[in-house]
C-alpha positions as CSV (number, residue, x, y, z in Angstrom):
1,M,-11.5,-7.3,-10.1
2,A,-14.6,-9.3,-9.1
3,K,-14.8,-10.7,-5.6
4,T,-15.7,-14.4,-6.1
5,E,-14.0,-16.1,-3.1
6,R,-15.3,-16.4,0.4
7,I,-13.7,-16.8,3.8
8,F,-15.8,-18.2,6.7
9,I,-14.9,-17.6,10.3
10,R,-16.7,-18.3,13.5
11,V,-17.1,-15.5,16.0
12,T,-19.2,-14.9,19.1
13,H,-22.4,-12.7,18.7
14,E,-20.6,-9.9,20.6
15,Q,-17.5,-10.1,18.3
16,K,-19.8,-10.0,15.2
17,T,-21.6,-7.0,16.6
18,N,-18.3,-5.2,17.3
19,I,-17.0,-6.0,13.8
20,V,-20.2,-4.7,12.1
21,E,-20.2,-1.5,14.3
22,A,-16.5,-0.9,13.6
23,A,-17.1,-1.3,9.8
24,K,-20.1,1.1,9.9
25,A,-18.0,3.6,12.0
26,H,-15.5,3.7,9.2
27,G,-18.1,3.9,6.5
28,L,-17.2,0.4,5.1
29,T,-18.8,-2.9,4.5
30,V,-17.6,-5.8,6.7
31,T,-15.7,-7.1,3.7
32,D,-14.0,-3.8,2.9
33,Y,-13.3,-3.3,6.6
34,F,-11.5,-6.7,6.9
35,L,-9.6,-6.1,3.6
36,K,-8.5,-2.7,4.9
37,M,-7.4,-4.1,8.3
38,F,-5.5,-6.9,6.5
39,S,-3.8,-4.5,4.1
40,D,-2.9,-2.1,7.0
41,S,-1.1,-5.0,8.7
42,I,1.2,-5.5,5.7
43,P,4.0,-2.9,5.6
44,N,3.7,-0.7,2.5
45,A,0.7,-2.5,1.1
46,P,-1.1,-0.2,-1.3
47,D,-4.9,0.3,-0.7
48,T,-5.7,0.7,-4.4
49,Y,-4.3,0.5,-7.9
50,E,-4.4,4.3,-7.9
51,Q,-2.1,4.4,-4.8
52,V,0.3,2.1,-6.6
53,I,0.5,4.6,-9.5
54,E,0.8,7.6,-7.2
55,N,3.7,5.8,-5.3
56,T,5.4,4.9,-8.5
57,I,5.2,8.5,-9.8
58,A,6.6,9.9,-6.5
59,E,9.5,7.4,-6.6
60,N,10.2,8.2,-10.2
61,N,10.1,12.0,-9.4
62,F,12.5,11.5,-6.5
63,Y,14.9,9.4,-8.6
64,N,14.8,11.9,-11.5
65,S,15.4,14.8,-9.2
66,L,18.5,13.1,-7.9
67,M,19.8,12.2,-11.4
68,T,19.2,15.8,-12.7
69,N,20.8,17.4,-9.7
70,E,23.9,19.1,-11.2
71,S,25.6,19.5,-7.8
72,L,25.5,15.7,-7.2
73,P,28.7,14.1,-8.4
74,N,28.4,11.5,-11.2
75,E,30.0,8.9,-8.8
76,A,27.1,9.4,-6.4
77,K,24.6,9.1,-9.2
78,Q,26.1,5.8,-10.3
79,I,26.0,4.5,-6.7
80,I,22.3,5.5,-6.4
81,S,21.4,3.9,-9.7
82,K,23.3,0.7,-8.8
83,E,21.6,0.5,-5.4
84,L,18.1,1.2,-6.8
85,R,18.5,-1.8,-9.2
86,N,18.4,-4.0,-6.2
87,Y,14.8,-2.9,-5.5
88,V,13.4,-3.2,-9.0
């Protein structure tokens, strides 16, 4: 996705220097540093599309392991399925 929008903020010279140095220390551009800081402040915010895919696969594997567990009673499987529908 192309980055076409801009956000302008006013900071002191010292703040700008600190931001630039922090971004460099993490091997990021200032833009990517702010985006990472913002996404880290949002619980469960994925960093990348690939992470969304990885998380989905992990969730599906967990669900499938529960549903194929022969020692788990069918009633428990029905409850799990019903509860998970609330999150889809």
